[in-house]
C-alpha positions as CSV (number, residue, x, y, z in Angstrom):
1,X,238.4,148.6,201.2
2,X,239.0,148.9,197.5
3,X,239.8,145.6,195.6
4,X,242.5,145.9,193.1
5,X,243.1,143.7,190.1
6,X,245.4,140.7,190.4
7,X,248.9,141.3,189.4
8,X,251.8,138.9,189.7
9,X,254.4,141.7,189.4
10,X,256.0,143.6,192.2
11,X,253.5,146.0,193.8
12,X,255.1,149.5,193.9
13,X,253.4,151.7,196.5
14,X,254.3,155.3,197.4
15,X,253.3,156.6,200.8
16,X,252.5,160.3,200.3
17,X,251.4,163.0,202.6
18,X,251.6,166.5,201.3
19,X,252.0,168.4,204.5
20,X,253.7,166.0,206.9
21,X,252.8,165.1,210.4
22,X,250.4,162.2,209.5
23,X,253.0,159.5,210.1
24,X,254.2,159.1,206.5
25,X,257.7,157.8,207.3
26,X,256.6,155.8,210.3
27,X,253.9,154.2,208.0
28,X,256.4,153.5,205.3
29,X,258.8,151.7,207.6
30,X,256.2,149.8,209.6
31,X,254.1,148.8,206.6
32,X,257.2,147.5,204.9
33,X,258.3,145.7,208.1
34,X,254.9,144.1,208.5
35,X,254.8,142.9,205.0
36,X,258.3,141.4,205.6
37,X,257.0,139.7,208.8
38,X,254.3,138.1,206.7
39,X,257.2,136.8,204.6
40,X,256.6,139.1,201.6
41,X,259.9,140.1,200.1
42,X,259.8,143.9,200.4
43,X,262.1,146.8,199.5
44,X,261.7,150.0,201.4
45,X,262.8,153.0,199.2
46,X,263.7,156.2,201.0
47,X,263.0,159.0,198.5
48,X,263.3,161.9,201.1
49,X,266.7,163.6,201.7
50,X,265.8,163.9,205.4
51,X,266.2,160.2,205.4
52,X,263.7,159.6,208.2
53,X,262.7,156.1,206.9
54,X,266.4,155.2,206.6
55,X,267.1,156.2,210.3
56,X,263.8,154.6,211.5
57,X,264.8,151.4,209.8
58,X,268.1,151.3,211.7
59,X,270.7,152.7,209.4
60,X,273.3,155.4,210.2
61,X,273.3,157.8,207.2
62,X,276.8,158.9,208.0
63,X,278.2,155.4,207.3
64,X,276.5,154.9,203.9
65,X,278.9,154.3,201.0
66,X,276.0,154.8,198.6
67,X,272.4,155.7,198.7
68,X,269.5,156.6,196.4
69,X,271.2,159.8,195.4
70,X,274.2,157.8,194.2
71,X,271.8,155.7,192.1
72,X,270.2,158.7,190.6
73,X,273.6,160.3,189.9
74,X,274.5,157.1,188.0
75,X,277.4,156.3,190.3
76,X,276.2,152.9,191.4
77,X,273.7,150.3,190.2
78,X,270.5,150.1,192.3
79,X,271.3,146.7,193.6
80,X,274.7,147.9,194.9
81,X,273.0,150.6,197.0
82,X,270.5,148.2,198.6
83,X,271.1,147.4,202.3
84,X,269.8,144.5,204.4
85,X,267.9,145.3,207.6
86,X,267.1,143.6,210.8
87,X,264.3,141.7,209.1
88,X,265.0,138.8,206.8
89,X,262.4,139.7,204.1
90,X,263.0,143.5,204.2
91,X,265.7,145.4,202.4
92,X,266.3,149.1,202.2
93,X,267.4,151.5,199.5
94,X,268.5,154.3,201.8
95,X,268.7,158.1,201.5
96,X,271.0,160.7,202.8
97,X,271.4,164.4,202.1
98,X,273.2,163.3,199.0
99,X,269.8,162.8,197.5
100,X,269.1,166.5,197.8
101,X,272.1,167.3,195.6
102,X,271.0,164.7,193.0
103,X,267.4,166.0,192.9
104,X,268.6,169.6,192.5
105,X,270.5,168.7,189.5
106,X,268.0,166.4,187.9
107,X,265.1,168.8,188.4
108,X,266.7,171.2,185.9
109,X,265.6,169.0,183.0
110,X,262.0,168.2,182.3
111,X,261.2,164.5,182.1
112,X,263.7,163.4,184.7
113,X,260.8,162.7,187.0
114,X,260.6,159.2,185.4
115,X,264.2,158.3,186.4
116,X,263.3,156.5,189.7
117,X,260.9,154.2,187.9
118,X,263.5,153.3,185.3
119,X,266.1,152.4,188.0
120,X,263.7,150.5,190.2
121,X,262.6,148.5,187.2
122,X,265.9,146.6,187.6
123,X,264.9,145.4,191.0
124,X,261.2,144.5,190.4
125,X,261.9,140.8,189.9
126,X,263.6,140.6,193.3
127,X,260.6,141.8,195.4
128,X,256.9,141.3,195.9
129,X,256.4,144.8,197.3
130,X,258.3,148.1,197.1
131,X,257.3,150.8,199.6
132,X,258.5,154.3,198.7
133,X,258.6,157.0,201.3
134,X,258.2,160.4,199.6
135,X,259.0,163.9,200.9
136,X,256.2,165.8,202.8
137,X,255.9,168.5,200.1
138,X,255.2,168.9,196.4
139,X,258.6,168.9,194.8
140,X,260.7,167.0,192.2
141,X,261.2,164.0,194.5
142,X,257.5,163.8,195.4
143,X,256.6,163.7,191.7
144,X,259.4,161.2,191.1
145,X,258.2,158.9,193.8
146,X,254.6,159.0,192.6
147,X,255.6,158.5,188.9
148,X,257.6,155.5,190.0
149,X,254.6,153.8,191.6
150,X,251.5,152.0,190.5
151,X,249.7,152.6,193.8
152,X,249.4,155.3,196.5
153,X,248.7,154.9,200.2
154,X,247.8,158.2,201.9
155,X,248.1,158.6,205.7
156,X,245.1,160.6,206.9
157,X,244.0,162.1,210.2
158,X,240.6,163.2,211.6
159,X,241.4,166.9,211.3
160,X,239.8,169.6,209.1
161,X,243.1,170.3,207.4
162,X,243.2,166.8,206.0
163,X,240.4,167.5,203.6
164,X,242.2,170.2,201.7
165,X,245.4,168.1,201.8
166,X,243.6,165.2,200.3
167,X,242.1,167.4,197.5
168,X,245.6,168.6,196.7
169,X,246.9,165.1,196.6
170,X,244.2,164.1,194.1
171,X,245.3,166.9,191.9
172,X,248.9,165.7,192.1
173,X,247.8,162.2,191.2
174,X,246.0,163.6,188.1
175,X,249.1,165.6,187.2
176,X,251.4,162.5,187.4
177,X,249.0,160.4,185.4
178,X,248.6,162.9,182.6
179,X,252.2,164.1,182.4
180,X,254.3,161.0,183.0
181,X,252.2,158.2,181.5
182,X,252.0,156.7,185.0
183,X,249.4,154.1,186.0
184,X,249.1,155.6,189.5
185,X,246.0,154.6,191.4
186,X,244.9,155.1,195.0
187,X,245.3,151.8,197.0
188,X,243.8,153.3,200.1
189,X,243.5,155.9,202.8
190,X,245.1,154.9,206.1
191,X,243.8,156.8,209.2
192,X,246.5,157.3,211.8
193,X,246.5,158.7,215.3
194,X,242.9,157.8,215.8
195,X,241.1,156.5,218.9
196,X,238.4,154.3,217.3
197,X,236.7,153.3,214.1
198,X,233.7,155.3,215.2
199,X,235.8,158.4,215.3
200,X,236.8,157.8,211.6
201,X,233.2,157.1,210.5
202,X,232.0,160.2,212.2
203,X,234.7,162.3,210.7
204,X,233.9,161.0,207.2
205,X,230.2,161.7,207.6
206,X,230.7,165.2,209.1
207,X,233.3,166.1,206.5
208,X,231.0,165.3,203.6
209,X,233.5,162.7,202.3
210,X,230.8,160.3,201.3
211,X,232.0,158.3,198.4
212,X,235.5,157.7,199.7
213,X,234.5,154.9,202.1
214,X,235.6,152.3,199.7
215,X,239.1,153.7,199.7
216,X,239.5,153.7,203.5
217,X,241.4,150.8,205.1
218,X,239.3,149.0,207.7
219,X,242.4,148.9,209.9
220,X,243.7,152.2,211.4
221,X,246.7,153.2,213.4
222,X,245.9,154.3,217.0
223,X,247.9,156.8,219.1
224,X,250.7,154.8,220.5
225,X,253.9,156.1,222.1
226,X,255.7,152.8,221.1
227,X,255.7,154.0,217.5
228,X,257.9,157.0,218.1
229,X,260.0,155.2,220.7
230,X,260.7,152.5,218.2
231,X,261.6,155.0,215.5
232,X,264.0,156.8,217.9
233,X,265.7,153.4,218.5
234,X,265.9,152.8,214.8
235,X,263.7,149.8,214.5
236,X,260.2,148.9,213.3
237,X,257.7,148.9,216.1
238,X,257.2,145.1,215.8
239,X,260.9,144.7,216.9
240,X,260.4,147.2,219.7
241,X,257.1,145.8,221.2
242,X,255.3,143.3,219.0
243,X,252.3,143.4,221.4
244,X,251.9,147.2,221.2
245,X,248.7,148.6,219.6
246,X,250.8,150.2,216.8
247,X,252.5,147.0,215.9
248,X,249.3,145.1,215.8
249,X,247.6,147.8,213.7
250,X,250.3,147.9,211.0
251,X,250.3,144.1,210.8
252,X,246.5,144.2,210.3
253,X,246.9,146.9,207.6
254,X,249.6,144.8,205.9
255,X,247.3,141.8,205.8
256,X,244.6,144.0,204.3
257,X,247.0,145.3,201.6
258,X,248.0,141.7,200.7
259,X,244.3,140.7,200.6
260,X,243.4,143.6,198.3
261,X,245.9,142.4,195.7
262,X,244.6,138.9,195.9
């Protein structure tokens, strides 16, 4: 696993997956929850109008008085839109379809991609980690989420299509770095829906991905029905079944993330 430089500031990490289906929102929620279980004060930021992370974390979008869209519209301060969750050390800046309207308006003017980082700056002293769930496509909000972050965690599967998706993601990282003065770096590749470490190693070797081994987390997320059942019930998997393979896997990854910053 890559070792990153020591930084006492809040670690801002975007979970990005260009095509969807690799467990991006599930990863965002459960990585944030696992960091919280390890008593790291964590803010989960839902930057997707579909609001999957918001729902998976247990909030009803129809009852929200404000959300990230309200923040980007300038209607409320970021701190006023933050919600508590079922976990003591985890808060949530939720999304709803209101975020789609905010993004549609903001996307009309070049340079607005920096707006999320500006707003989140107000909260950085309150948290040790911010986990941002981005949309599963390349659009204004995806760029905004990446431009707001210092680090990127990319869910990855052992499928041939993942190679092209990763190449596209690298191009997006270079675009964000060069156009928005961002310090974005890859924190790691997280393999999901895998059966074993051997499967991952074999996939890397057969896909001619030699050279990325140092970016791959040692931990991986296995196929586990508990992950989606927990999401359907609106809770992190650790609160659904703490002994499930998925819960143990995300806790191991969270420990690895913390260790990499130390």
